[in-house]
N, C-alpha and C positions, 0 to 999 in steps of 0.2 A: 736445849741448848740455846745459848743467850748469843746473838747477833752480833757480830763487832759494828761499832761506829761507821757510816757511810764516809768514804774521801769528801775533804771538801772540795766546792767545785768552784770555778773561779769566776768573774763577772763575764758575759758576755765579749766586751772585745780585748778581755785577755784571751778568753778562747782561741779567736780567729788568728790573736798574735801570736799562741802558739804552735795551731796548726801550720801557720807560714813559716815560724824558724824551724819548722821541720822539715819545709819544702813537699807536703804532704796535702794533696786535692780533697774538696768537701766528697766527691766521690768514694775516697781511698779512705778516707775516714767513716763515709758511711758503712764500706764493705766491713770496715771492720769493727764495726759495733754492733752492725746491723741493723741497720734503719736505710731510710732511701736519702735523697743527697736534699731533698727537700726541706726534710727534717732538720738535719745537718745546720741549714742557712736559717733553720728560722730557730735554731738552739742561738747561733750565732749573733743573728741579730735580737735577739731576748723577745723575741713575738711568741715563742714559748717555753717552757721549763721543763728539761728532761724527768723522767719520775720511773722509781722503779728502780728492775733490772740494769734497763738501760743506762740509767742515770749513773750506776755505780759502775757499770764498763767505762763509759765517758767519762768520767772522773779521773777513771784508773788507767786508759791511755794515757788524756790531756799531763796527767803527771811522770808517766811513761816518755811521753815525746819532751817533756820541758827537760826532764834529769840526763834525757839524752845530746843535749843542746845549754849547756850550763851556760857557755860564754854568753849566747842570747837569750835564756829562760828569763821572762818575767817574772816575780815573784808572785804563785798565788794568792788569791784574796778572796780567803772565805766570803760568802751572800751573805752580808749585813744580814741581823733582825730587824725589822720595824720597830723604830723606836718611838718613846713617845712624850711628849710634851710637855714638861714639868710647869703649871701654871701655880702663880703664886698668890694665896688668899690672906687678906688680913681680916681677921673678922675680930667685931667690936673692939678694935684697938690691941687686940692681943697681937702676939707673935705673928711673922708669917710663916704659913706652911706651903707643904706642897701636896696637891692635887691634882689628880688623874682626869684630863677632859673628857667630858662627857661622850660617849661614843656616837657619833655621828650614823646615822642611818642610811643605807646605800641612795634613796634619792638625793638626801640633802649632800653626798660624799660628788655626786656625779655631779650635781648642780655647782659646787665648788670646782671640781676640775675643769668644767665647762667654762664657768667664770674666766678662769686663770687662764685657760689655752683659745679660746675659741674666735678671739679679736685676733690677736697675732696669727692664726693658720689662717684666718679668712684674706689677712693681708699676705701672706706667704703665697696662697693659692693665686690669689691674683697673681702675683708675681710669676708663677709658673702658666699660668695659663691666657693670663692680658683678658679674661671675661671674668667681672665681677658678678654678674648673675651664678654660672657653673661655681665659682670658689664659694661662695655663700652655699651655694646646693651641696657640693662637695663635700666641705667640713662639717654640717649637720647630718648628711650621710653617715657620715661617718662616727659621727657621735651615737647617732641611731642605733646604729653595728655595736657599738658600744656600750651600749644602755644594754643591748640584746646579750651581751657577751659580758654582761659586767663580773662576776665572780672573778673571772681570767683577767680582765682588765685591771680592777683593784687589786687584783697579786700580783702584777708586773712591776718591773720594779722603774717604768719610763713609761706611767701611762700615756702621757702626753704624747711619746714618740710611737706609742702604739696606734693614737687617733690619728696624728699628720702621715703616717705612713700610710692609713688606710686612705686617709682624703685624698695623696700623692695619688693612690693609684685608681681611686676613683676620676680623677681629675684629668689622667692624662689614658684613659681608656679611650680608643680609638672609636667605639660606637656612638661617641657623641656628634661625633660628624652625619652621619644620619639623622640629628634629631632637626624639628625645622625650626626652632627658635635659636639652636646655635650656628646657622646656617649666615644668620644674617653679620653682619660685623657689631660691635660695640664702640662706641664715641673714645678715641683717644684720650688721652689724659692732654690736661689745659695747657700747660709747659712744656716746650718746645724740646729743653732735655730732657724733662721725662719721657715724653713721647719715644723721641731717638733710643733711651735705653729698652725701653717696653722694646721697642721693633727688633733691637738688635739682641734680644733675650729670647724671644718667639722665635730670631730665624735659625737657633740654635738645635739640633736633637734633642728628643724629649731626657733621654739617660743624660747627657751632658748639660742640660738646663736646670736637672732634678742634681745634681751632683754641685754644679756651681751655687746654688739656691742654698743647699742644705751646710757646706763648707763656708762660703765667704759671706752669706745671706744669714741665716740662722746662728751660725758658730760652732758646728759639732767639727770634732776633729776626724783627722782621715778614716781609723778604724772604723769609727762610728759611721762614716758616711757612707763609706764601703759595705757596713751590715745592713745600714737601712737600704741601700739601692741593691741588696743581694748581690754584691760584684766583689773579686778580690781589691784586696788593695791597693796594688800596683796597677789593678784598669781604673780605678777609682782616683787613683791619683795621672794616670793618663787622659781619662775623661777632663778632669779640672784641668789639666794645663793647654788642653786644648780648646777648651769653652774660655777659658782666658784669653789665649790668642786670640780667638775667631771675635770676642768683646773688642780688645784692644786695636784689633786692625780696624771696625769700625767707629771707636771711640777712645785714643790714644792717650787721651787724660785719665782711663779706666785702666790702664797697664799698672798701676799701684793696689795692690790687694786693698788696702785703707781706704784708699779715697773709692774704690768700687762696693765696698762694705759701706760706707757711708751714705753712699748715693741709691744701693740698694733701701738702705731705710726711707733714706728721704721719699726715695718713689712708693713706698709701701703706705708712708707715712699719710699724705698727699690726701690717698683714696676715702672717701667718706661711707668706708664697707662695715653694716651692721650687722651682726647676727642675728638668727633668733634669741627669745624667751628659752633658757632651761626646761621648765615647763610645758611649752611646744613641742621642742624636742623630744622629751619623753613621751609624751601624749603621740608624737608620730610614729616614734620606734613601737609604742604599745598596739596604735590602730594596725602597723603593718603587721606585727606579728599575730592579731587575730585575725588577719585576712585571707595569711599566707598558710595560717591553723587551718580555717574553713577552707581554704581551697583543699586542702589536703586531706581533710575529713570528708569533703562531698569527691572527692576521686576516688576516695577508698569505700566510700557507697557506693558509687557509681559500676565501681570492680567490684565488686560484692554482688550488686544485684544483675551485672551481666552477667555472671557466673552462677547465679541460682538459675536465672535463664537460661542460661544456655545447657545445666543438669537437667531441667523439668521437660525441657523438649526433646533433648537430645534419645537417640531409640534404646531401649534396656535390651535388646536382644540384637543378634546377629540377624540378617535379612540377606541375601544369598543376591546377587545384581542378576536382574533378569538378559537371558542370552541374547543375544543379537539372530534372528531370522536366515532362515538358510535354504535355498535353493534347493527343489525336490525333483530329480532327473527320472528318464527312462517312463514318463506318460504318455500317448500316443497323442498325437492334437487332435480336437475335436474338426470333424469334417461335416459336408453338405450330403445328403443325399444323390445318388447319382442316377442317372436313367435305369428304368426296370429290363430283368430280362426277358427271355422272349416267355419262362414256367410262368414269369409275373404275370405280363400281359395277356397271356394266356387265362391264369387263375381272374384276371378284374374282366376280363371280356365275359367267361362263363358267368361270373356273379352277378354281372348287367341283365345278360341273355335270360337266368332263370328266373322263375315268381316268385317277388318282392313280398306277397302277402298272400294272407289265405291259411286255410288248418293245416297245409304241407309244413308250414313252418314250423308247427306245433306238434304235429304226429307223423310220423313215418310214414311213408308210404310202405306197402307189402309187395315185398320181390316177386 
């Protein structure tokens, strides 16, 4: 039996719009498809791609929701297939012909992605945290994770977005406050205007600061910002408005979004933030993977050894426990000898008065 072709699946930003147009929450959609809410959030953010029967059920449900609201329905767009860029080659003065570019190795593709996205991501993460060293560390850690999951990242629709979301999550982790080198304040920017803007940004709550940076700094639209921050579009819009109001209260001249975007770009560009070279990042990722692999092997060997020792020293048959002792009753107590009776006294005197030695002791006398 020939299987019917799978229905087309719209891009991540369209998926969210279709669900919100149908006034359906992520929990409700997850229950309809048979997955968790976190999976639906990952599908809508583009971090994961649905596959198999779940993909078919998800695509059919989105089509049903889109048909139910034709007035507000965004046109589903099938996922575009990767296109090869033609390369014009003229050999020996002959006519130009189109040839496929040579396929990149995974390391070359990763290096190209790193060279393209790392410098901007370091500057963005600096605006998010206000710490230069933490910004570099977050971006390097995100690219190390990208190299560990390179097959998934290479197939992602937005690899830079994948790395950006990972870097932001790592940079905003609350555990950094317990690290010794992050307790000391870093020198602020030299320009007083930049110093004031950075201070105003750091006063914002981290979700509001991240939303403001993605929308007014990076330039994402509102659905993409909501998807990357794992929030609904109305919630992202509310965070953006409150963040703009807080910044405008401190710096009234930044009430215009265009001025705010320009000032954010100037603040990020004035800091000299350099990232490591791609081979260094790949080597660190591979070294980290080897460390955890060896740690897992050592733990497994230790667990096997402990299990073998337990089996070797464990008893092979049942040994009943020794019952506790019990007191025995009814035994008369030991007493010392008392005074002699009259008969005993008479016998003792008779023995003393009789002959103690002689043949009479051995041979009885005749009667």
